[in-house]
Rosetta silent file (secondary structure, phi, psi, omega in degrees, C-alpha in Angstrom):
SEQUENCE: XXXXXXXXXXXXXXXXXXXXXXXXXXXXXXXXXXXXXXXXXXXXXXXXXXXXXXXXXXXXXXXXXXXXXXXXXXXXXXXXXXXXXXXXXXXXXXXXXXXXXXXXXXXXXXXXXXXX
SCORE:     score description
SCORE:     0.000 S_00000001
   1 L     0.000  109.384 -172.768   61.433   10.230  -14.048 S_00000001
   2 L   -63.366  132.339  175.418   62.438   11.235  -17.560 S_00000001
   3 L    75.976   13.718 -177.081   59.950   10.552  -20.368 S_00000001
   4 L   -92.905  110.357 -177.010   57.189    9.353  -18.042 S_00000001
   5 H   -63.679  -29.542  179.866   53.791   10.584  -19.321 S_00000001
   6 H   -63.110  -35.036 -174.176   52.184    9.903  -15.948 S_00000001
   7 H  -102.023    5.150 -173.992   54.515   12.337  -14.227 S_00000001
   8 L   -58.868  -31.518 -175.846   54.799   14.930  -16.979 S_00000001
   9 L  -113.549   15.410 -176.698   52.543   17.419  -15.184 S_00000001
  10 H   -57.024  -54.585 -176.756   53.280   16.560  -11.543 S_00000001
  11 H   -62.465  -40.702  178.750   55.152   19.763  -10.699 S_00000001
  12 H   -62.987  -43.761 -178.822   52.673   21.943  -12.590 S_00000001
  13 H   -66.162  -41.473  179.665   49.707   20.302  -10.859 S_00000001
  14 H   -64.383  -43.837  178.675   51.246   20.592   -7.401 S_00000001
  15 H   -61.146  -43.868  179.520   52.049   24.273   -7.942 S_00000001
  16 H   -64.243  -40.881 -179.227   48.484   24.948   -9.144 S_00000001
  17 H   -62.692  -44.281  179.146   47.003   23.046   -6.205 S_00000001
  18 H   -66.459  -36.646  179.694   48.987   25.046   -3.671 S_00000001
  19 H   -71.514  -19.279 -178.794   48.085   28.325   -5.356 S_00000001
  20 L   -93.395    9.600  175.677   44.394   27.313   -5.206 S_00000001
  21 L   121.197   23.841  178.019   44.338   26.960   -1.453 S_00000001
  22 L    52.164   48.937  176.452   46.730   24.213   -0.440 S_00000001
  23 L   -63.227  152.906 -177.844   44.284   21.443   -1.295 S_00000001
  24 L   -68.550  117.298  179.479   45.375   17.992   -0.093 S_00000001
  25 L  -151.600  134.743  179.778   47.689   16.540   -2.700 S_00000001
  26 L  -115.730  131.232 -178.918   50.659   14.248   -2.333 S_00000001
  27 L   -96.283  134.882  175.903   53.378   14.144   -4.942 S_00000001
  28 L  -128.948  131.260 -174.931   54.991   10.886   -5.952 S_00000001
  29 L  -106.976   18.606  169.441   57.738   10.874   -8.508 S_00000001
  30 L  -144.576  143.901  179.190   57.682    7.197   -9.417 S_00000001
  31 H   -57.956  -38.834 -179.300   54.742    5.056  -10.520 S_00000001
  32 H   -63.000  -48.615  178.882   55.640    2.410   -7.944 S_00000001
  33 H   -59.256  -41.429  179.627   55.643    4.879   -5.040 S_00000001
  34 H   -62.379  -54.237 -176.705   52.354    6.327   -6.236 S_00000001
  35 H   -60.908  -43.742 -177.531   50.543    2.997   -6.623 S_00000001
  36 H   -71.164  -13.330  177.009   51.869    1.603   -3.348 S_00000001
  37 L   -80.589  -12.903 -177.993   50.696    4.750   -1.517 S_00000001
  38 L   -95.177  136.228  179.959   47.061    3.901   -2.321 S_00000001
  39 L   -59.793  149.008 -178.175   45.193    1.436   -0.090 S_00000001
  40 L   -60.751  159.278 -161.680   44.541   -1.995   -1.587 S_00000001
  41 L    62.055   56.863 -173.912   41.582   -2.537   -3.801 S_00000001
  42 L   -71.883  144.783  168.464   42.932    0.541   -5.448 S_00000001
  43 E  -125.052  110.377 -178.179   40.999    2.833   -7.740 S_00000001
  44 E  -102.760  120.075  179.817   43.394    5.008   -9.715 S_00000001
  45 E  -100.590  126.064  175.463   41.779    7.935  -11.524 S_00000001
  46 E  -121.198  150.743  176.828   43.616    9.425  -14.482 S_00000001
  47 L  -133.232   99.832 -176.493   42.584   12.323  -16.672 S_00000001
  48 L  -135.383  150.102  174.200   44.495   12.329  -19.929 S_00000001
  49 L   -66.953  149.165 -179.860   43.833   13.335  -23.489 S_00000001
  50 L   -65.332  119.250  178.159   43.231   10.418  -25.837 S_00000001
  51 L  -179.798  179.364  179.159   46.561    9.320  -27.234 S_00000001
  52 H   -54.288  -37.797 -178.943   49.365    6.804  -26.928 S_00000001
  53 H   -57.381  -24.550  176.340   50.403    8.096  -23.467 S_00000001
  54 H   -62.111  -49.820  178.697   47.193    6.656  -22.006 S_00000001
  55 H   -60.892  -41.083  178.741   48.270    3.147  -22.962 S_00000001
  56 H   -64.226  -40.824  179.727   51.805    3.796  -21.719 S_00000001
  57 H   -66.108  -43.998  178.151   50.486    5.112  -18.415 S_00000001
  58 H   -60.803  -45.901  178.772   48.174    2.123  -17.966 S_00000001
  59 H   -59.711  -42.411 -178.526   51.040   -0.271  -18.737 S_00000001
  60 H   -65.656  -46.002  179.243   53.292    1.547  -16.263 S_00000001
  61 H   -65.480  -37.416 -176.546   50.691    1.553  -13.471 S_00000001
  62 H   -61.009  -25.212  178.772   49.757   -2.080  -14.162 S_00000001
  63 L   -60.333  -26.507 -173.924   53.238   -3.208  -13.161 S_00000001
  64 L  -114.931   -5.773  178.163   52.359   -2.343   -9.550 S_00000001
  65 L   -83.813  161.657 -178.508   48.609   -2.953   -9.452 S_00000001
  66 L  -120.537  159.367  176.269   47.037   -6.163   -8.210 S_00000001
  67 L   -51.709  135.231 -177.869   44.015   -8.174   -9.357 S_00000001
  68 L    97.665  -16.638  176.509   40.850   -6.351   -8.350 S_00000001
  69 L   -73.823  158.216 -176.709   42.431   -2.895   -8.667 S_00000001
  70 E  -129.289  144.422  170.430   40.817   -0.423  -11.053 S_00000001
  71 E  -114.531  127.125  179.508   41.990    2.266  -13.434 S_00000001
  72 E  -116.648  120.235  179.153   39.427    4.959  -14.204 S_00000001
  73 E  -106.003  116.592  179.594   40.165    7.265  -17.128 S_00000001
  74 L   -88.779   -2.548 -178.508   38.171   10.475  -17.117 S_00000001
  75 L   -81.648  159.397  176.812   39.619   11.727  -20.396 S_00000001
  76 L   -64.587  137.093  175.523   37.909   11.630  -23.755 S_00000001
  77 L  -158.791  143.984  178.908   38.560    8.484  -25.706 S_00000001
  78 L   -62.618  138.088 -173.809   36.893    6.691  -28.593 S_00000001
  79 H   -59.030  -31.395  177.802   34.684    3.858  -27.315 S_00000001
  80 H   -64.876  -37.915  176.237   36.548    1.244  -29.394 S_00000001
  81 H   -66.226  -39.479  177.689   39.770    2.174  -27.583 S_00000001
  82 H   -61.255  -45.061  179.091   37.973    1.891  -24.240 S_00000001
  83 H   -61.266  -39.147  177.790   36.745   -1.597  -25.192 S_00000001
  84 H   -64.094  -43.304 -179.609   40.294   -2.557  -26.173 S_00000001
  85 H   -66.189  -35.014  175.742   41.688   -1.308  -22.870 S_00000001
  86 H   -62.180  -46.246  179.410   39.054   -3.297  -20.967 S_00000001
  87 H   -63.440  -38.050  179.954   40.112   -6.454  -22.834 S_00000001
  88 H   -70.328  -34.033 -178.434   43.798   -5.747  -22.148 S_00000001
  89 H   -76.898  -32.163 -174.090   43.230   -5.142  -18.423 S_00000001
  90 H   -55.948  -48.484 -179.914   41.041   -8.197  -17.870 S_00000001
  91 L   -61.929  -22.426  177.643   43.732  -10.940  -18.084 S_00000001
  92 L   -83.735   -4.925 -177.128   45.723   -9.025  -15.461 S_00000001
  93 L    80.149   13.062 -178.522   42.686   -9.096  -13.169 S_00000001
  94 L   -97.171  152.778  176.193   42.380   -5.318  -13.448 S_00000001
  95 E  -103.387  141.003  177.862   39.234   -3.318  -14.030 S_00000001
  96 E  -129.957  131.324  177.916   39.197   -0.459  -16.522 S_00000001
  97 E  -128.340  120.890  174.412   36.521    2.191  -16.758 S_00000001
  98 E   -99.617  118.130 -175.387   36.526    4.859  -19.454 S_00000001
  99 L   -94.410  -25.921  176.623   34.308    7.768  -18.375 S_00000001
 100 L    61.911   48.732  175.267   34.788   10.095  -21.330 S_00000001
 101 L   -71.842  132.892 -179.858   34.574   13.463  -19.595 S_00000001
 102 L   -80.944  146.754  177.838   34.607   16.215  -22.211 S_00000001
 103 L   105.271 -173.000 -177.570   37.198   18.959  -22.040 S_00000001
 104 L  -106.787  176.194  175.581   40.743   19.156  -20.803 S_00000001
 105 H   -58.031  -41.027 -178.675   42.384   18.779  -17.398 S_00000001
 106 H   -64.561  -40.139  177.396   42.307   22.558  -17.109 S_00000001
 107 H   -61.081  -43.236 -179.043   38.573   22.672  -17.902 S_00000001
 108 H   -66.464  -40.696  177.277   37.895   20.072  -15.226 S_00000001
 109 H   -61.374  -45.666 -178.829   39.989   21.915  -12.630 S_00000001
 110 H   -60.901  -43.791  179.404   38.174   25.164  -13.413 S_00000001
 111 H   -64.418  -43.839 -179.513   34.786   23.494  -13.072 S_00000001
 112 H   -64.104  -37.384 -176.598   35.751   21.801   -9.800 S_00000001
 113 H   -80.666  -36.784 -170.269   37.080   25.029   -8.324 S_00000001
 114 H  -123.190    2.834  176.649   34.507   27.514   -9.561 S_00000001
 115 L    66.394   28.683 -179.056   31.459   25.497  -10.550 S_00000001
 116 L   -94.465    0.000    0.000   31.508   26.588  -14.171 S_00000001
């Protein structure tokens, strides 16, 4: 899906996952297919750098989420932005949690794989 920030790293992530031991990972190349593949009362975890694509990704996922579903962002983000995203998700009946994990996706993968 051209220009989709959610899917920008799908192929790279899948290739890395297979090279790291064929960990269980399913690729979905549309936001709708991805969201609908998750059991209801969904919790969608994203790990993105703080920037406009976070908002775009949330908006894109929200089209297919239902009240009571949650989006959890593990990427760094300023607390005021997190509060804004909570307010934006609330009228849709969605829950938003900003976790603010420090580092990049690559740092998190390295830590998960090698305990560093």
